[in-house]
N, C-alpha and C positions, 0 to 999 in steps of 0.2 A: 611739283613736276608733270611736265604731260605726259600721258598716257604711262602711268605707273607701273601697270600691268607687263610693260614689255621693258621698260627703265629701270625699275628695282626688282627685279628677280629674288631678293632674298624673302620679300613680301609673302612666297609660297612655301618655304622652309617651314614654319611650323606647323603646315597642315598636308604636307605631303613629305613621302619618301621615296625619294628618285630614281633613277636606274638608267644609266647611260646605254642607250641601244646604238650606236654607231656615231661615225663622222658625216656631215653633208658641205656642199658648197652650195650658199644661195644667195643672190646678187655679189656674185665676186666674193662675198667672205667668205670665212673656213667656220663651219660649226660644229655643234657638240648637240646631236639628237637625244633627248632624254624623254621619258615616261613616268608619270608620279601617280601614285596610289594615295588614298587615304591615309594617314599616319593615326595612330590609337587615341590621342587625345585632341585631334585635329576639329574644327570647326566646319570642315565639309566631309561628313562620312559618305557621302553618296557620288562625289565628284573625282573625278578623274583627270588628269592635266599630260598636255604631249607638247612636246616644243623644240626648239632651236636655239641654242645660245651659241653667242660669238665667241668664237676661240678666244679673240683678242682681247674683247672689251666686255667682256662680260654683261654683257644687254642680252635678251631676247629677239631672235631676229623675228620669230613669230610665236605663238602661242594659242592653245585650241583647250577649252574645258569644257567637259562631256560629263552630265550628270542625269537627272531623270526630265530635265524639263530640256528646252532648246538649249542646241551647242551653242555656246559663247568665244569667239577667236578675235586676234588681232593679229597683225602683219607688218611688216615694212614693205611699202612696192616700190621703194628707191630708197638709198642708203650713202652720203657722200662723207666719208671720215677725212678733217682735217690734222695736220700736223698736231703734237701735243704742244700744251703751252710746258714751259718751266716749272716744275712746282718750287712752292716755297716753304720749306720745312716749319721754320718757325709758325707760320700760322696754321700748321694743321694741329688740330687736339689729337691727342691719343685715343685709342678706342677703346669703347664699354667693354667690350670682351675680346681678347685676343683668338689667331684661329682655332688655338688649341681647346680652349674654354667651348667656342662654339661646337667645334667638332664633339666635345663630351656632351654638349644637350642635345643636338641631334644626332649624338651614338652614331657618327660616322664611323663606317667600318667594323663596328661592332657586331658582336653574336648577339642573338635574339637572346631575350631576357629569361633566365630560368633562377630562380628563389623563392625561397619560402620566407615570411618572418612575422612580427607583431604589429600590427595596425593600429595605433592609437590616436583618437581625439577626444581632445577637450575645448570647449566651448564656452565663454565668461558671454551669456546671449546680456545680462545688463550690462556691461560695457559695448556691446555691438548695437543696441539700442540706444545709449549715452549719444556715442559716434553719431549714428543715424539722425537724432535730433537735432542733434547742434550743428551736422552738414545742413540739414530741412532748412531749419532756424534760417540758416545765414542764405539762403533766396528770397526770393519776393514774397512767392507765393508760401514756403512757411513762416514766414514774418506774419502775415495776414490771417494766416490760419492756426497761428498757436492755443488761443482758446479751445479748439477740437481737440487739444491731446489730456489724456487723462491719465494720470498715473499707476492705474489698473494696465496700463499696457505691458508696465514691466513683468506682469506672470505670464503672458502668453506663449513664451516660449521658456522651456524649461535648460538649464545648464546640460552641458552634453560632456560625457565622461564614459567614453566607450572604448573598449578594447575588441579585435578580431582577428585570428589567424589567416594570412593569406600566402597563398603560394600560386607560383604562375610560369607559366611555362609557355612563350608568345610564340608564334606571332596568336593563337586562337584557345590554348587551355589556361583555366584556372579556379582555382577555389576559393570562397569566402566565408571562415566559418564565424559565425558570432562567439567571442567568451561571455561578454557581460551582456546582459538582458537588450535584444534588439528594438522592443517594442512591439510596434506597427509592420517592422521588417522582416524578412525570413531570416531564421538564423542558420542557415547554409545555401552557399549558391556555388553550383559548379556548371563547369561549360567544359567539352571536352574537344570545340571546334565544329560540332556537327549538331549537336542539340544542349539546351540549357535548362538546368533545375533550380525549380528555387522551392526549399523546405520550408514547410509552415508549421506551428503547432498539431495542425487537424488536417493537411493537406500537403500535397507535392504538386508544384506549377510546372509541365513539360513545355518548351518552345524551340524555338530554331536559336541557332547559337547566333550570339550577339557578343559583342566588345563590353568590357566591362563598365559602369557605370562612369561619367566621365572625370567625377572627380577622385576616382581610384586609377582611372587610365592616366591622369596627371601627373601623377607619381611615378606611374611607370615609365612614359614616354615624357620628358621633362623639356623636348625640344619649345611648348608654349611659351617658355621664357625667352624666345628669342622674337615672339611679336612685338612689332614696333609699337603699337599701345602699351607695352609695358616698360618701356624703357628701362631694361634689366642693365645692371652693372654687375664685374666681380668684386668679390669684397674679402679677399684671400683664401686663404687653406681652412679647412674643418677636419674635425676627426666627430664621425658618429658611427657610434657601437662599433669602434674598433677600426675604421674604414675609413679613408683618406676619402676627402670631399672638397669641392669646390662652392665655396657659399656665394650665393649670388643675392644682390637687393633689386626689389621692381616696384615700380610707382605705377599711378595711373591704373588703367584699366586690364589689370596684369591677368587676374585670376582667369582660366577656361570657364569654370563654374561658378555657381555665386550660389552653390549649396556643399554642406561639409560633408563628408564621404560617406561617414556610417548611420547618422542619425537623419540628416538631409537637412542639416538648419539652415536656415539663410544667414552668407558672412555676407558682413558689411567690416571694412579693413580701407587703408589707403595705402599697406606698403604690404608690401610680400618677401619673405624671406625663406630662401630655399638653399639645401644643403644636397647638391647633386654628387653621386657616385658614376660609376661605370653601367650602373645597373639600374638606380630610380633618384629620383629626388624626395627631397623630406621637406616638405611644406610647412610653413610659418606663417599664417598672416595675422598682421599686427594691428592693434594691440590686443584684438579679441578671441577668435579661435587658433587653435594649434591641432597640425594633425601631422604621422608622420612614420615609417617602419623603421622598427629595431629588430633586435635578435634576429640579426641576418645569418640566412646560410642559405648554400650555392644548394638548391636542388630542384628539382621538378614536383607537380602535384600529383596523387595516384588517380 
């Protein structure tokens, strides 16, 4: 499709949180003005977007992105709209996600997250390495270089089985406290919206506030499941720790991070299963690693 940045505004949803700023007329068309700020688990943390969406067609009449580099923009200079063609219901496929399911994943109209729970992570590294080798072996380069592989590669990474306590009061406050041995990771991470503390056995590092690490942010903000590359679809209702949830399956390049949330183990998977509630998403990358939030309790960190 030509000019996807204008014709497919849904591509902006996973990376930006939008607010309507008013209504305007442009090229004789009624439009709705908006501004978008970076989402917690978005891939454009230093970019903002403004634009005008056509109130009838749903396309963008103009769009401008502003980041640390040069601004980038696109707009129509002329637009002619013809009469609509009659729809053929028999040829239309059912949507992968309903409007209500999209609203849940995007958190449309929901209040900022405030909850506490146990964050668990388990990773079967042997399975992930086997998958990686099989996938690489199917390529021409992998088939030519099989003689370079060594059985000792299986011991390069250790299996992960970690637990941490997580409490968030978004948009800026969170606490992550290790329950099991965090290894070289900090035992406690706390952010009050202005400063960030990382506690190690022998020191405490203080820096300016920043969002949670991307793998954890992906559970707090599940809008990444709407990314076009993920090919997500609803798979019925689920019950997670006593809370009703929507089960979502995603294939392709769905995960926003290729590292697990606690150990930082590289993730190799061809499918992602997620159970999304109104507050967070339980992610499960199959068939190797799994991670999620349990023991949910509505609260905010001290």
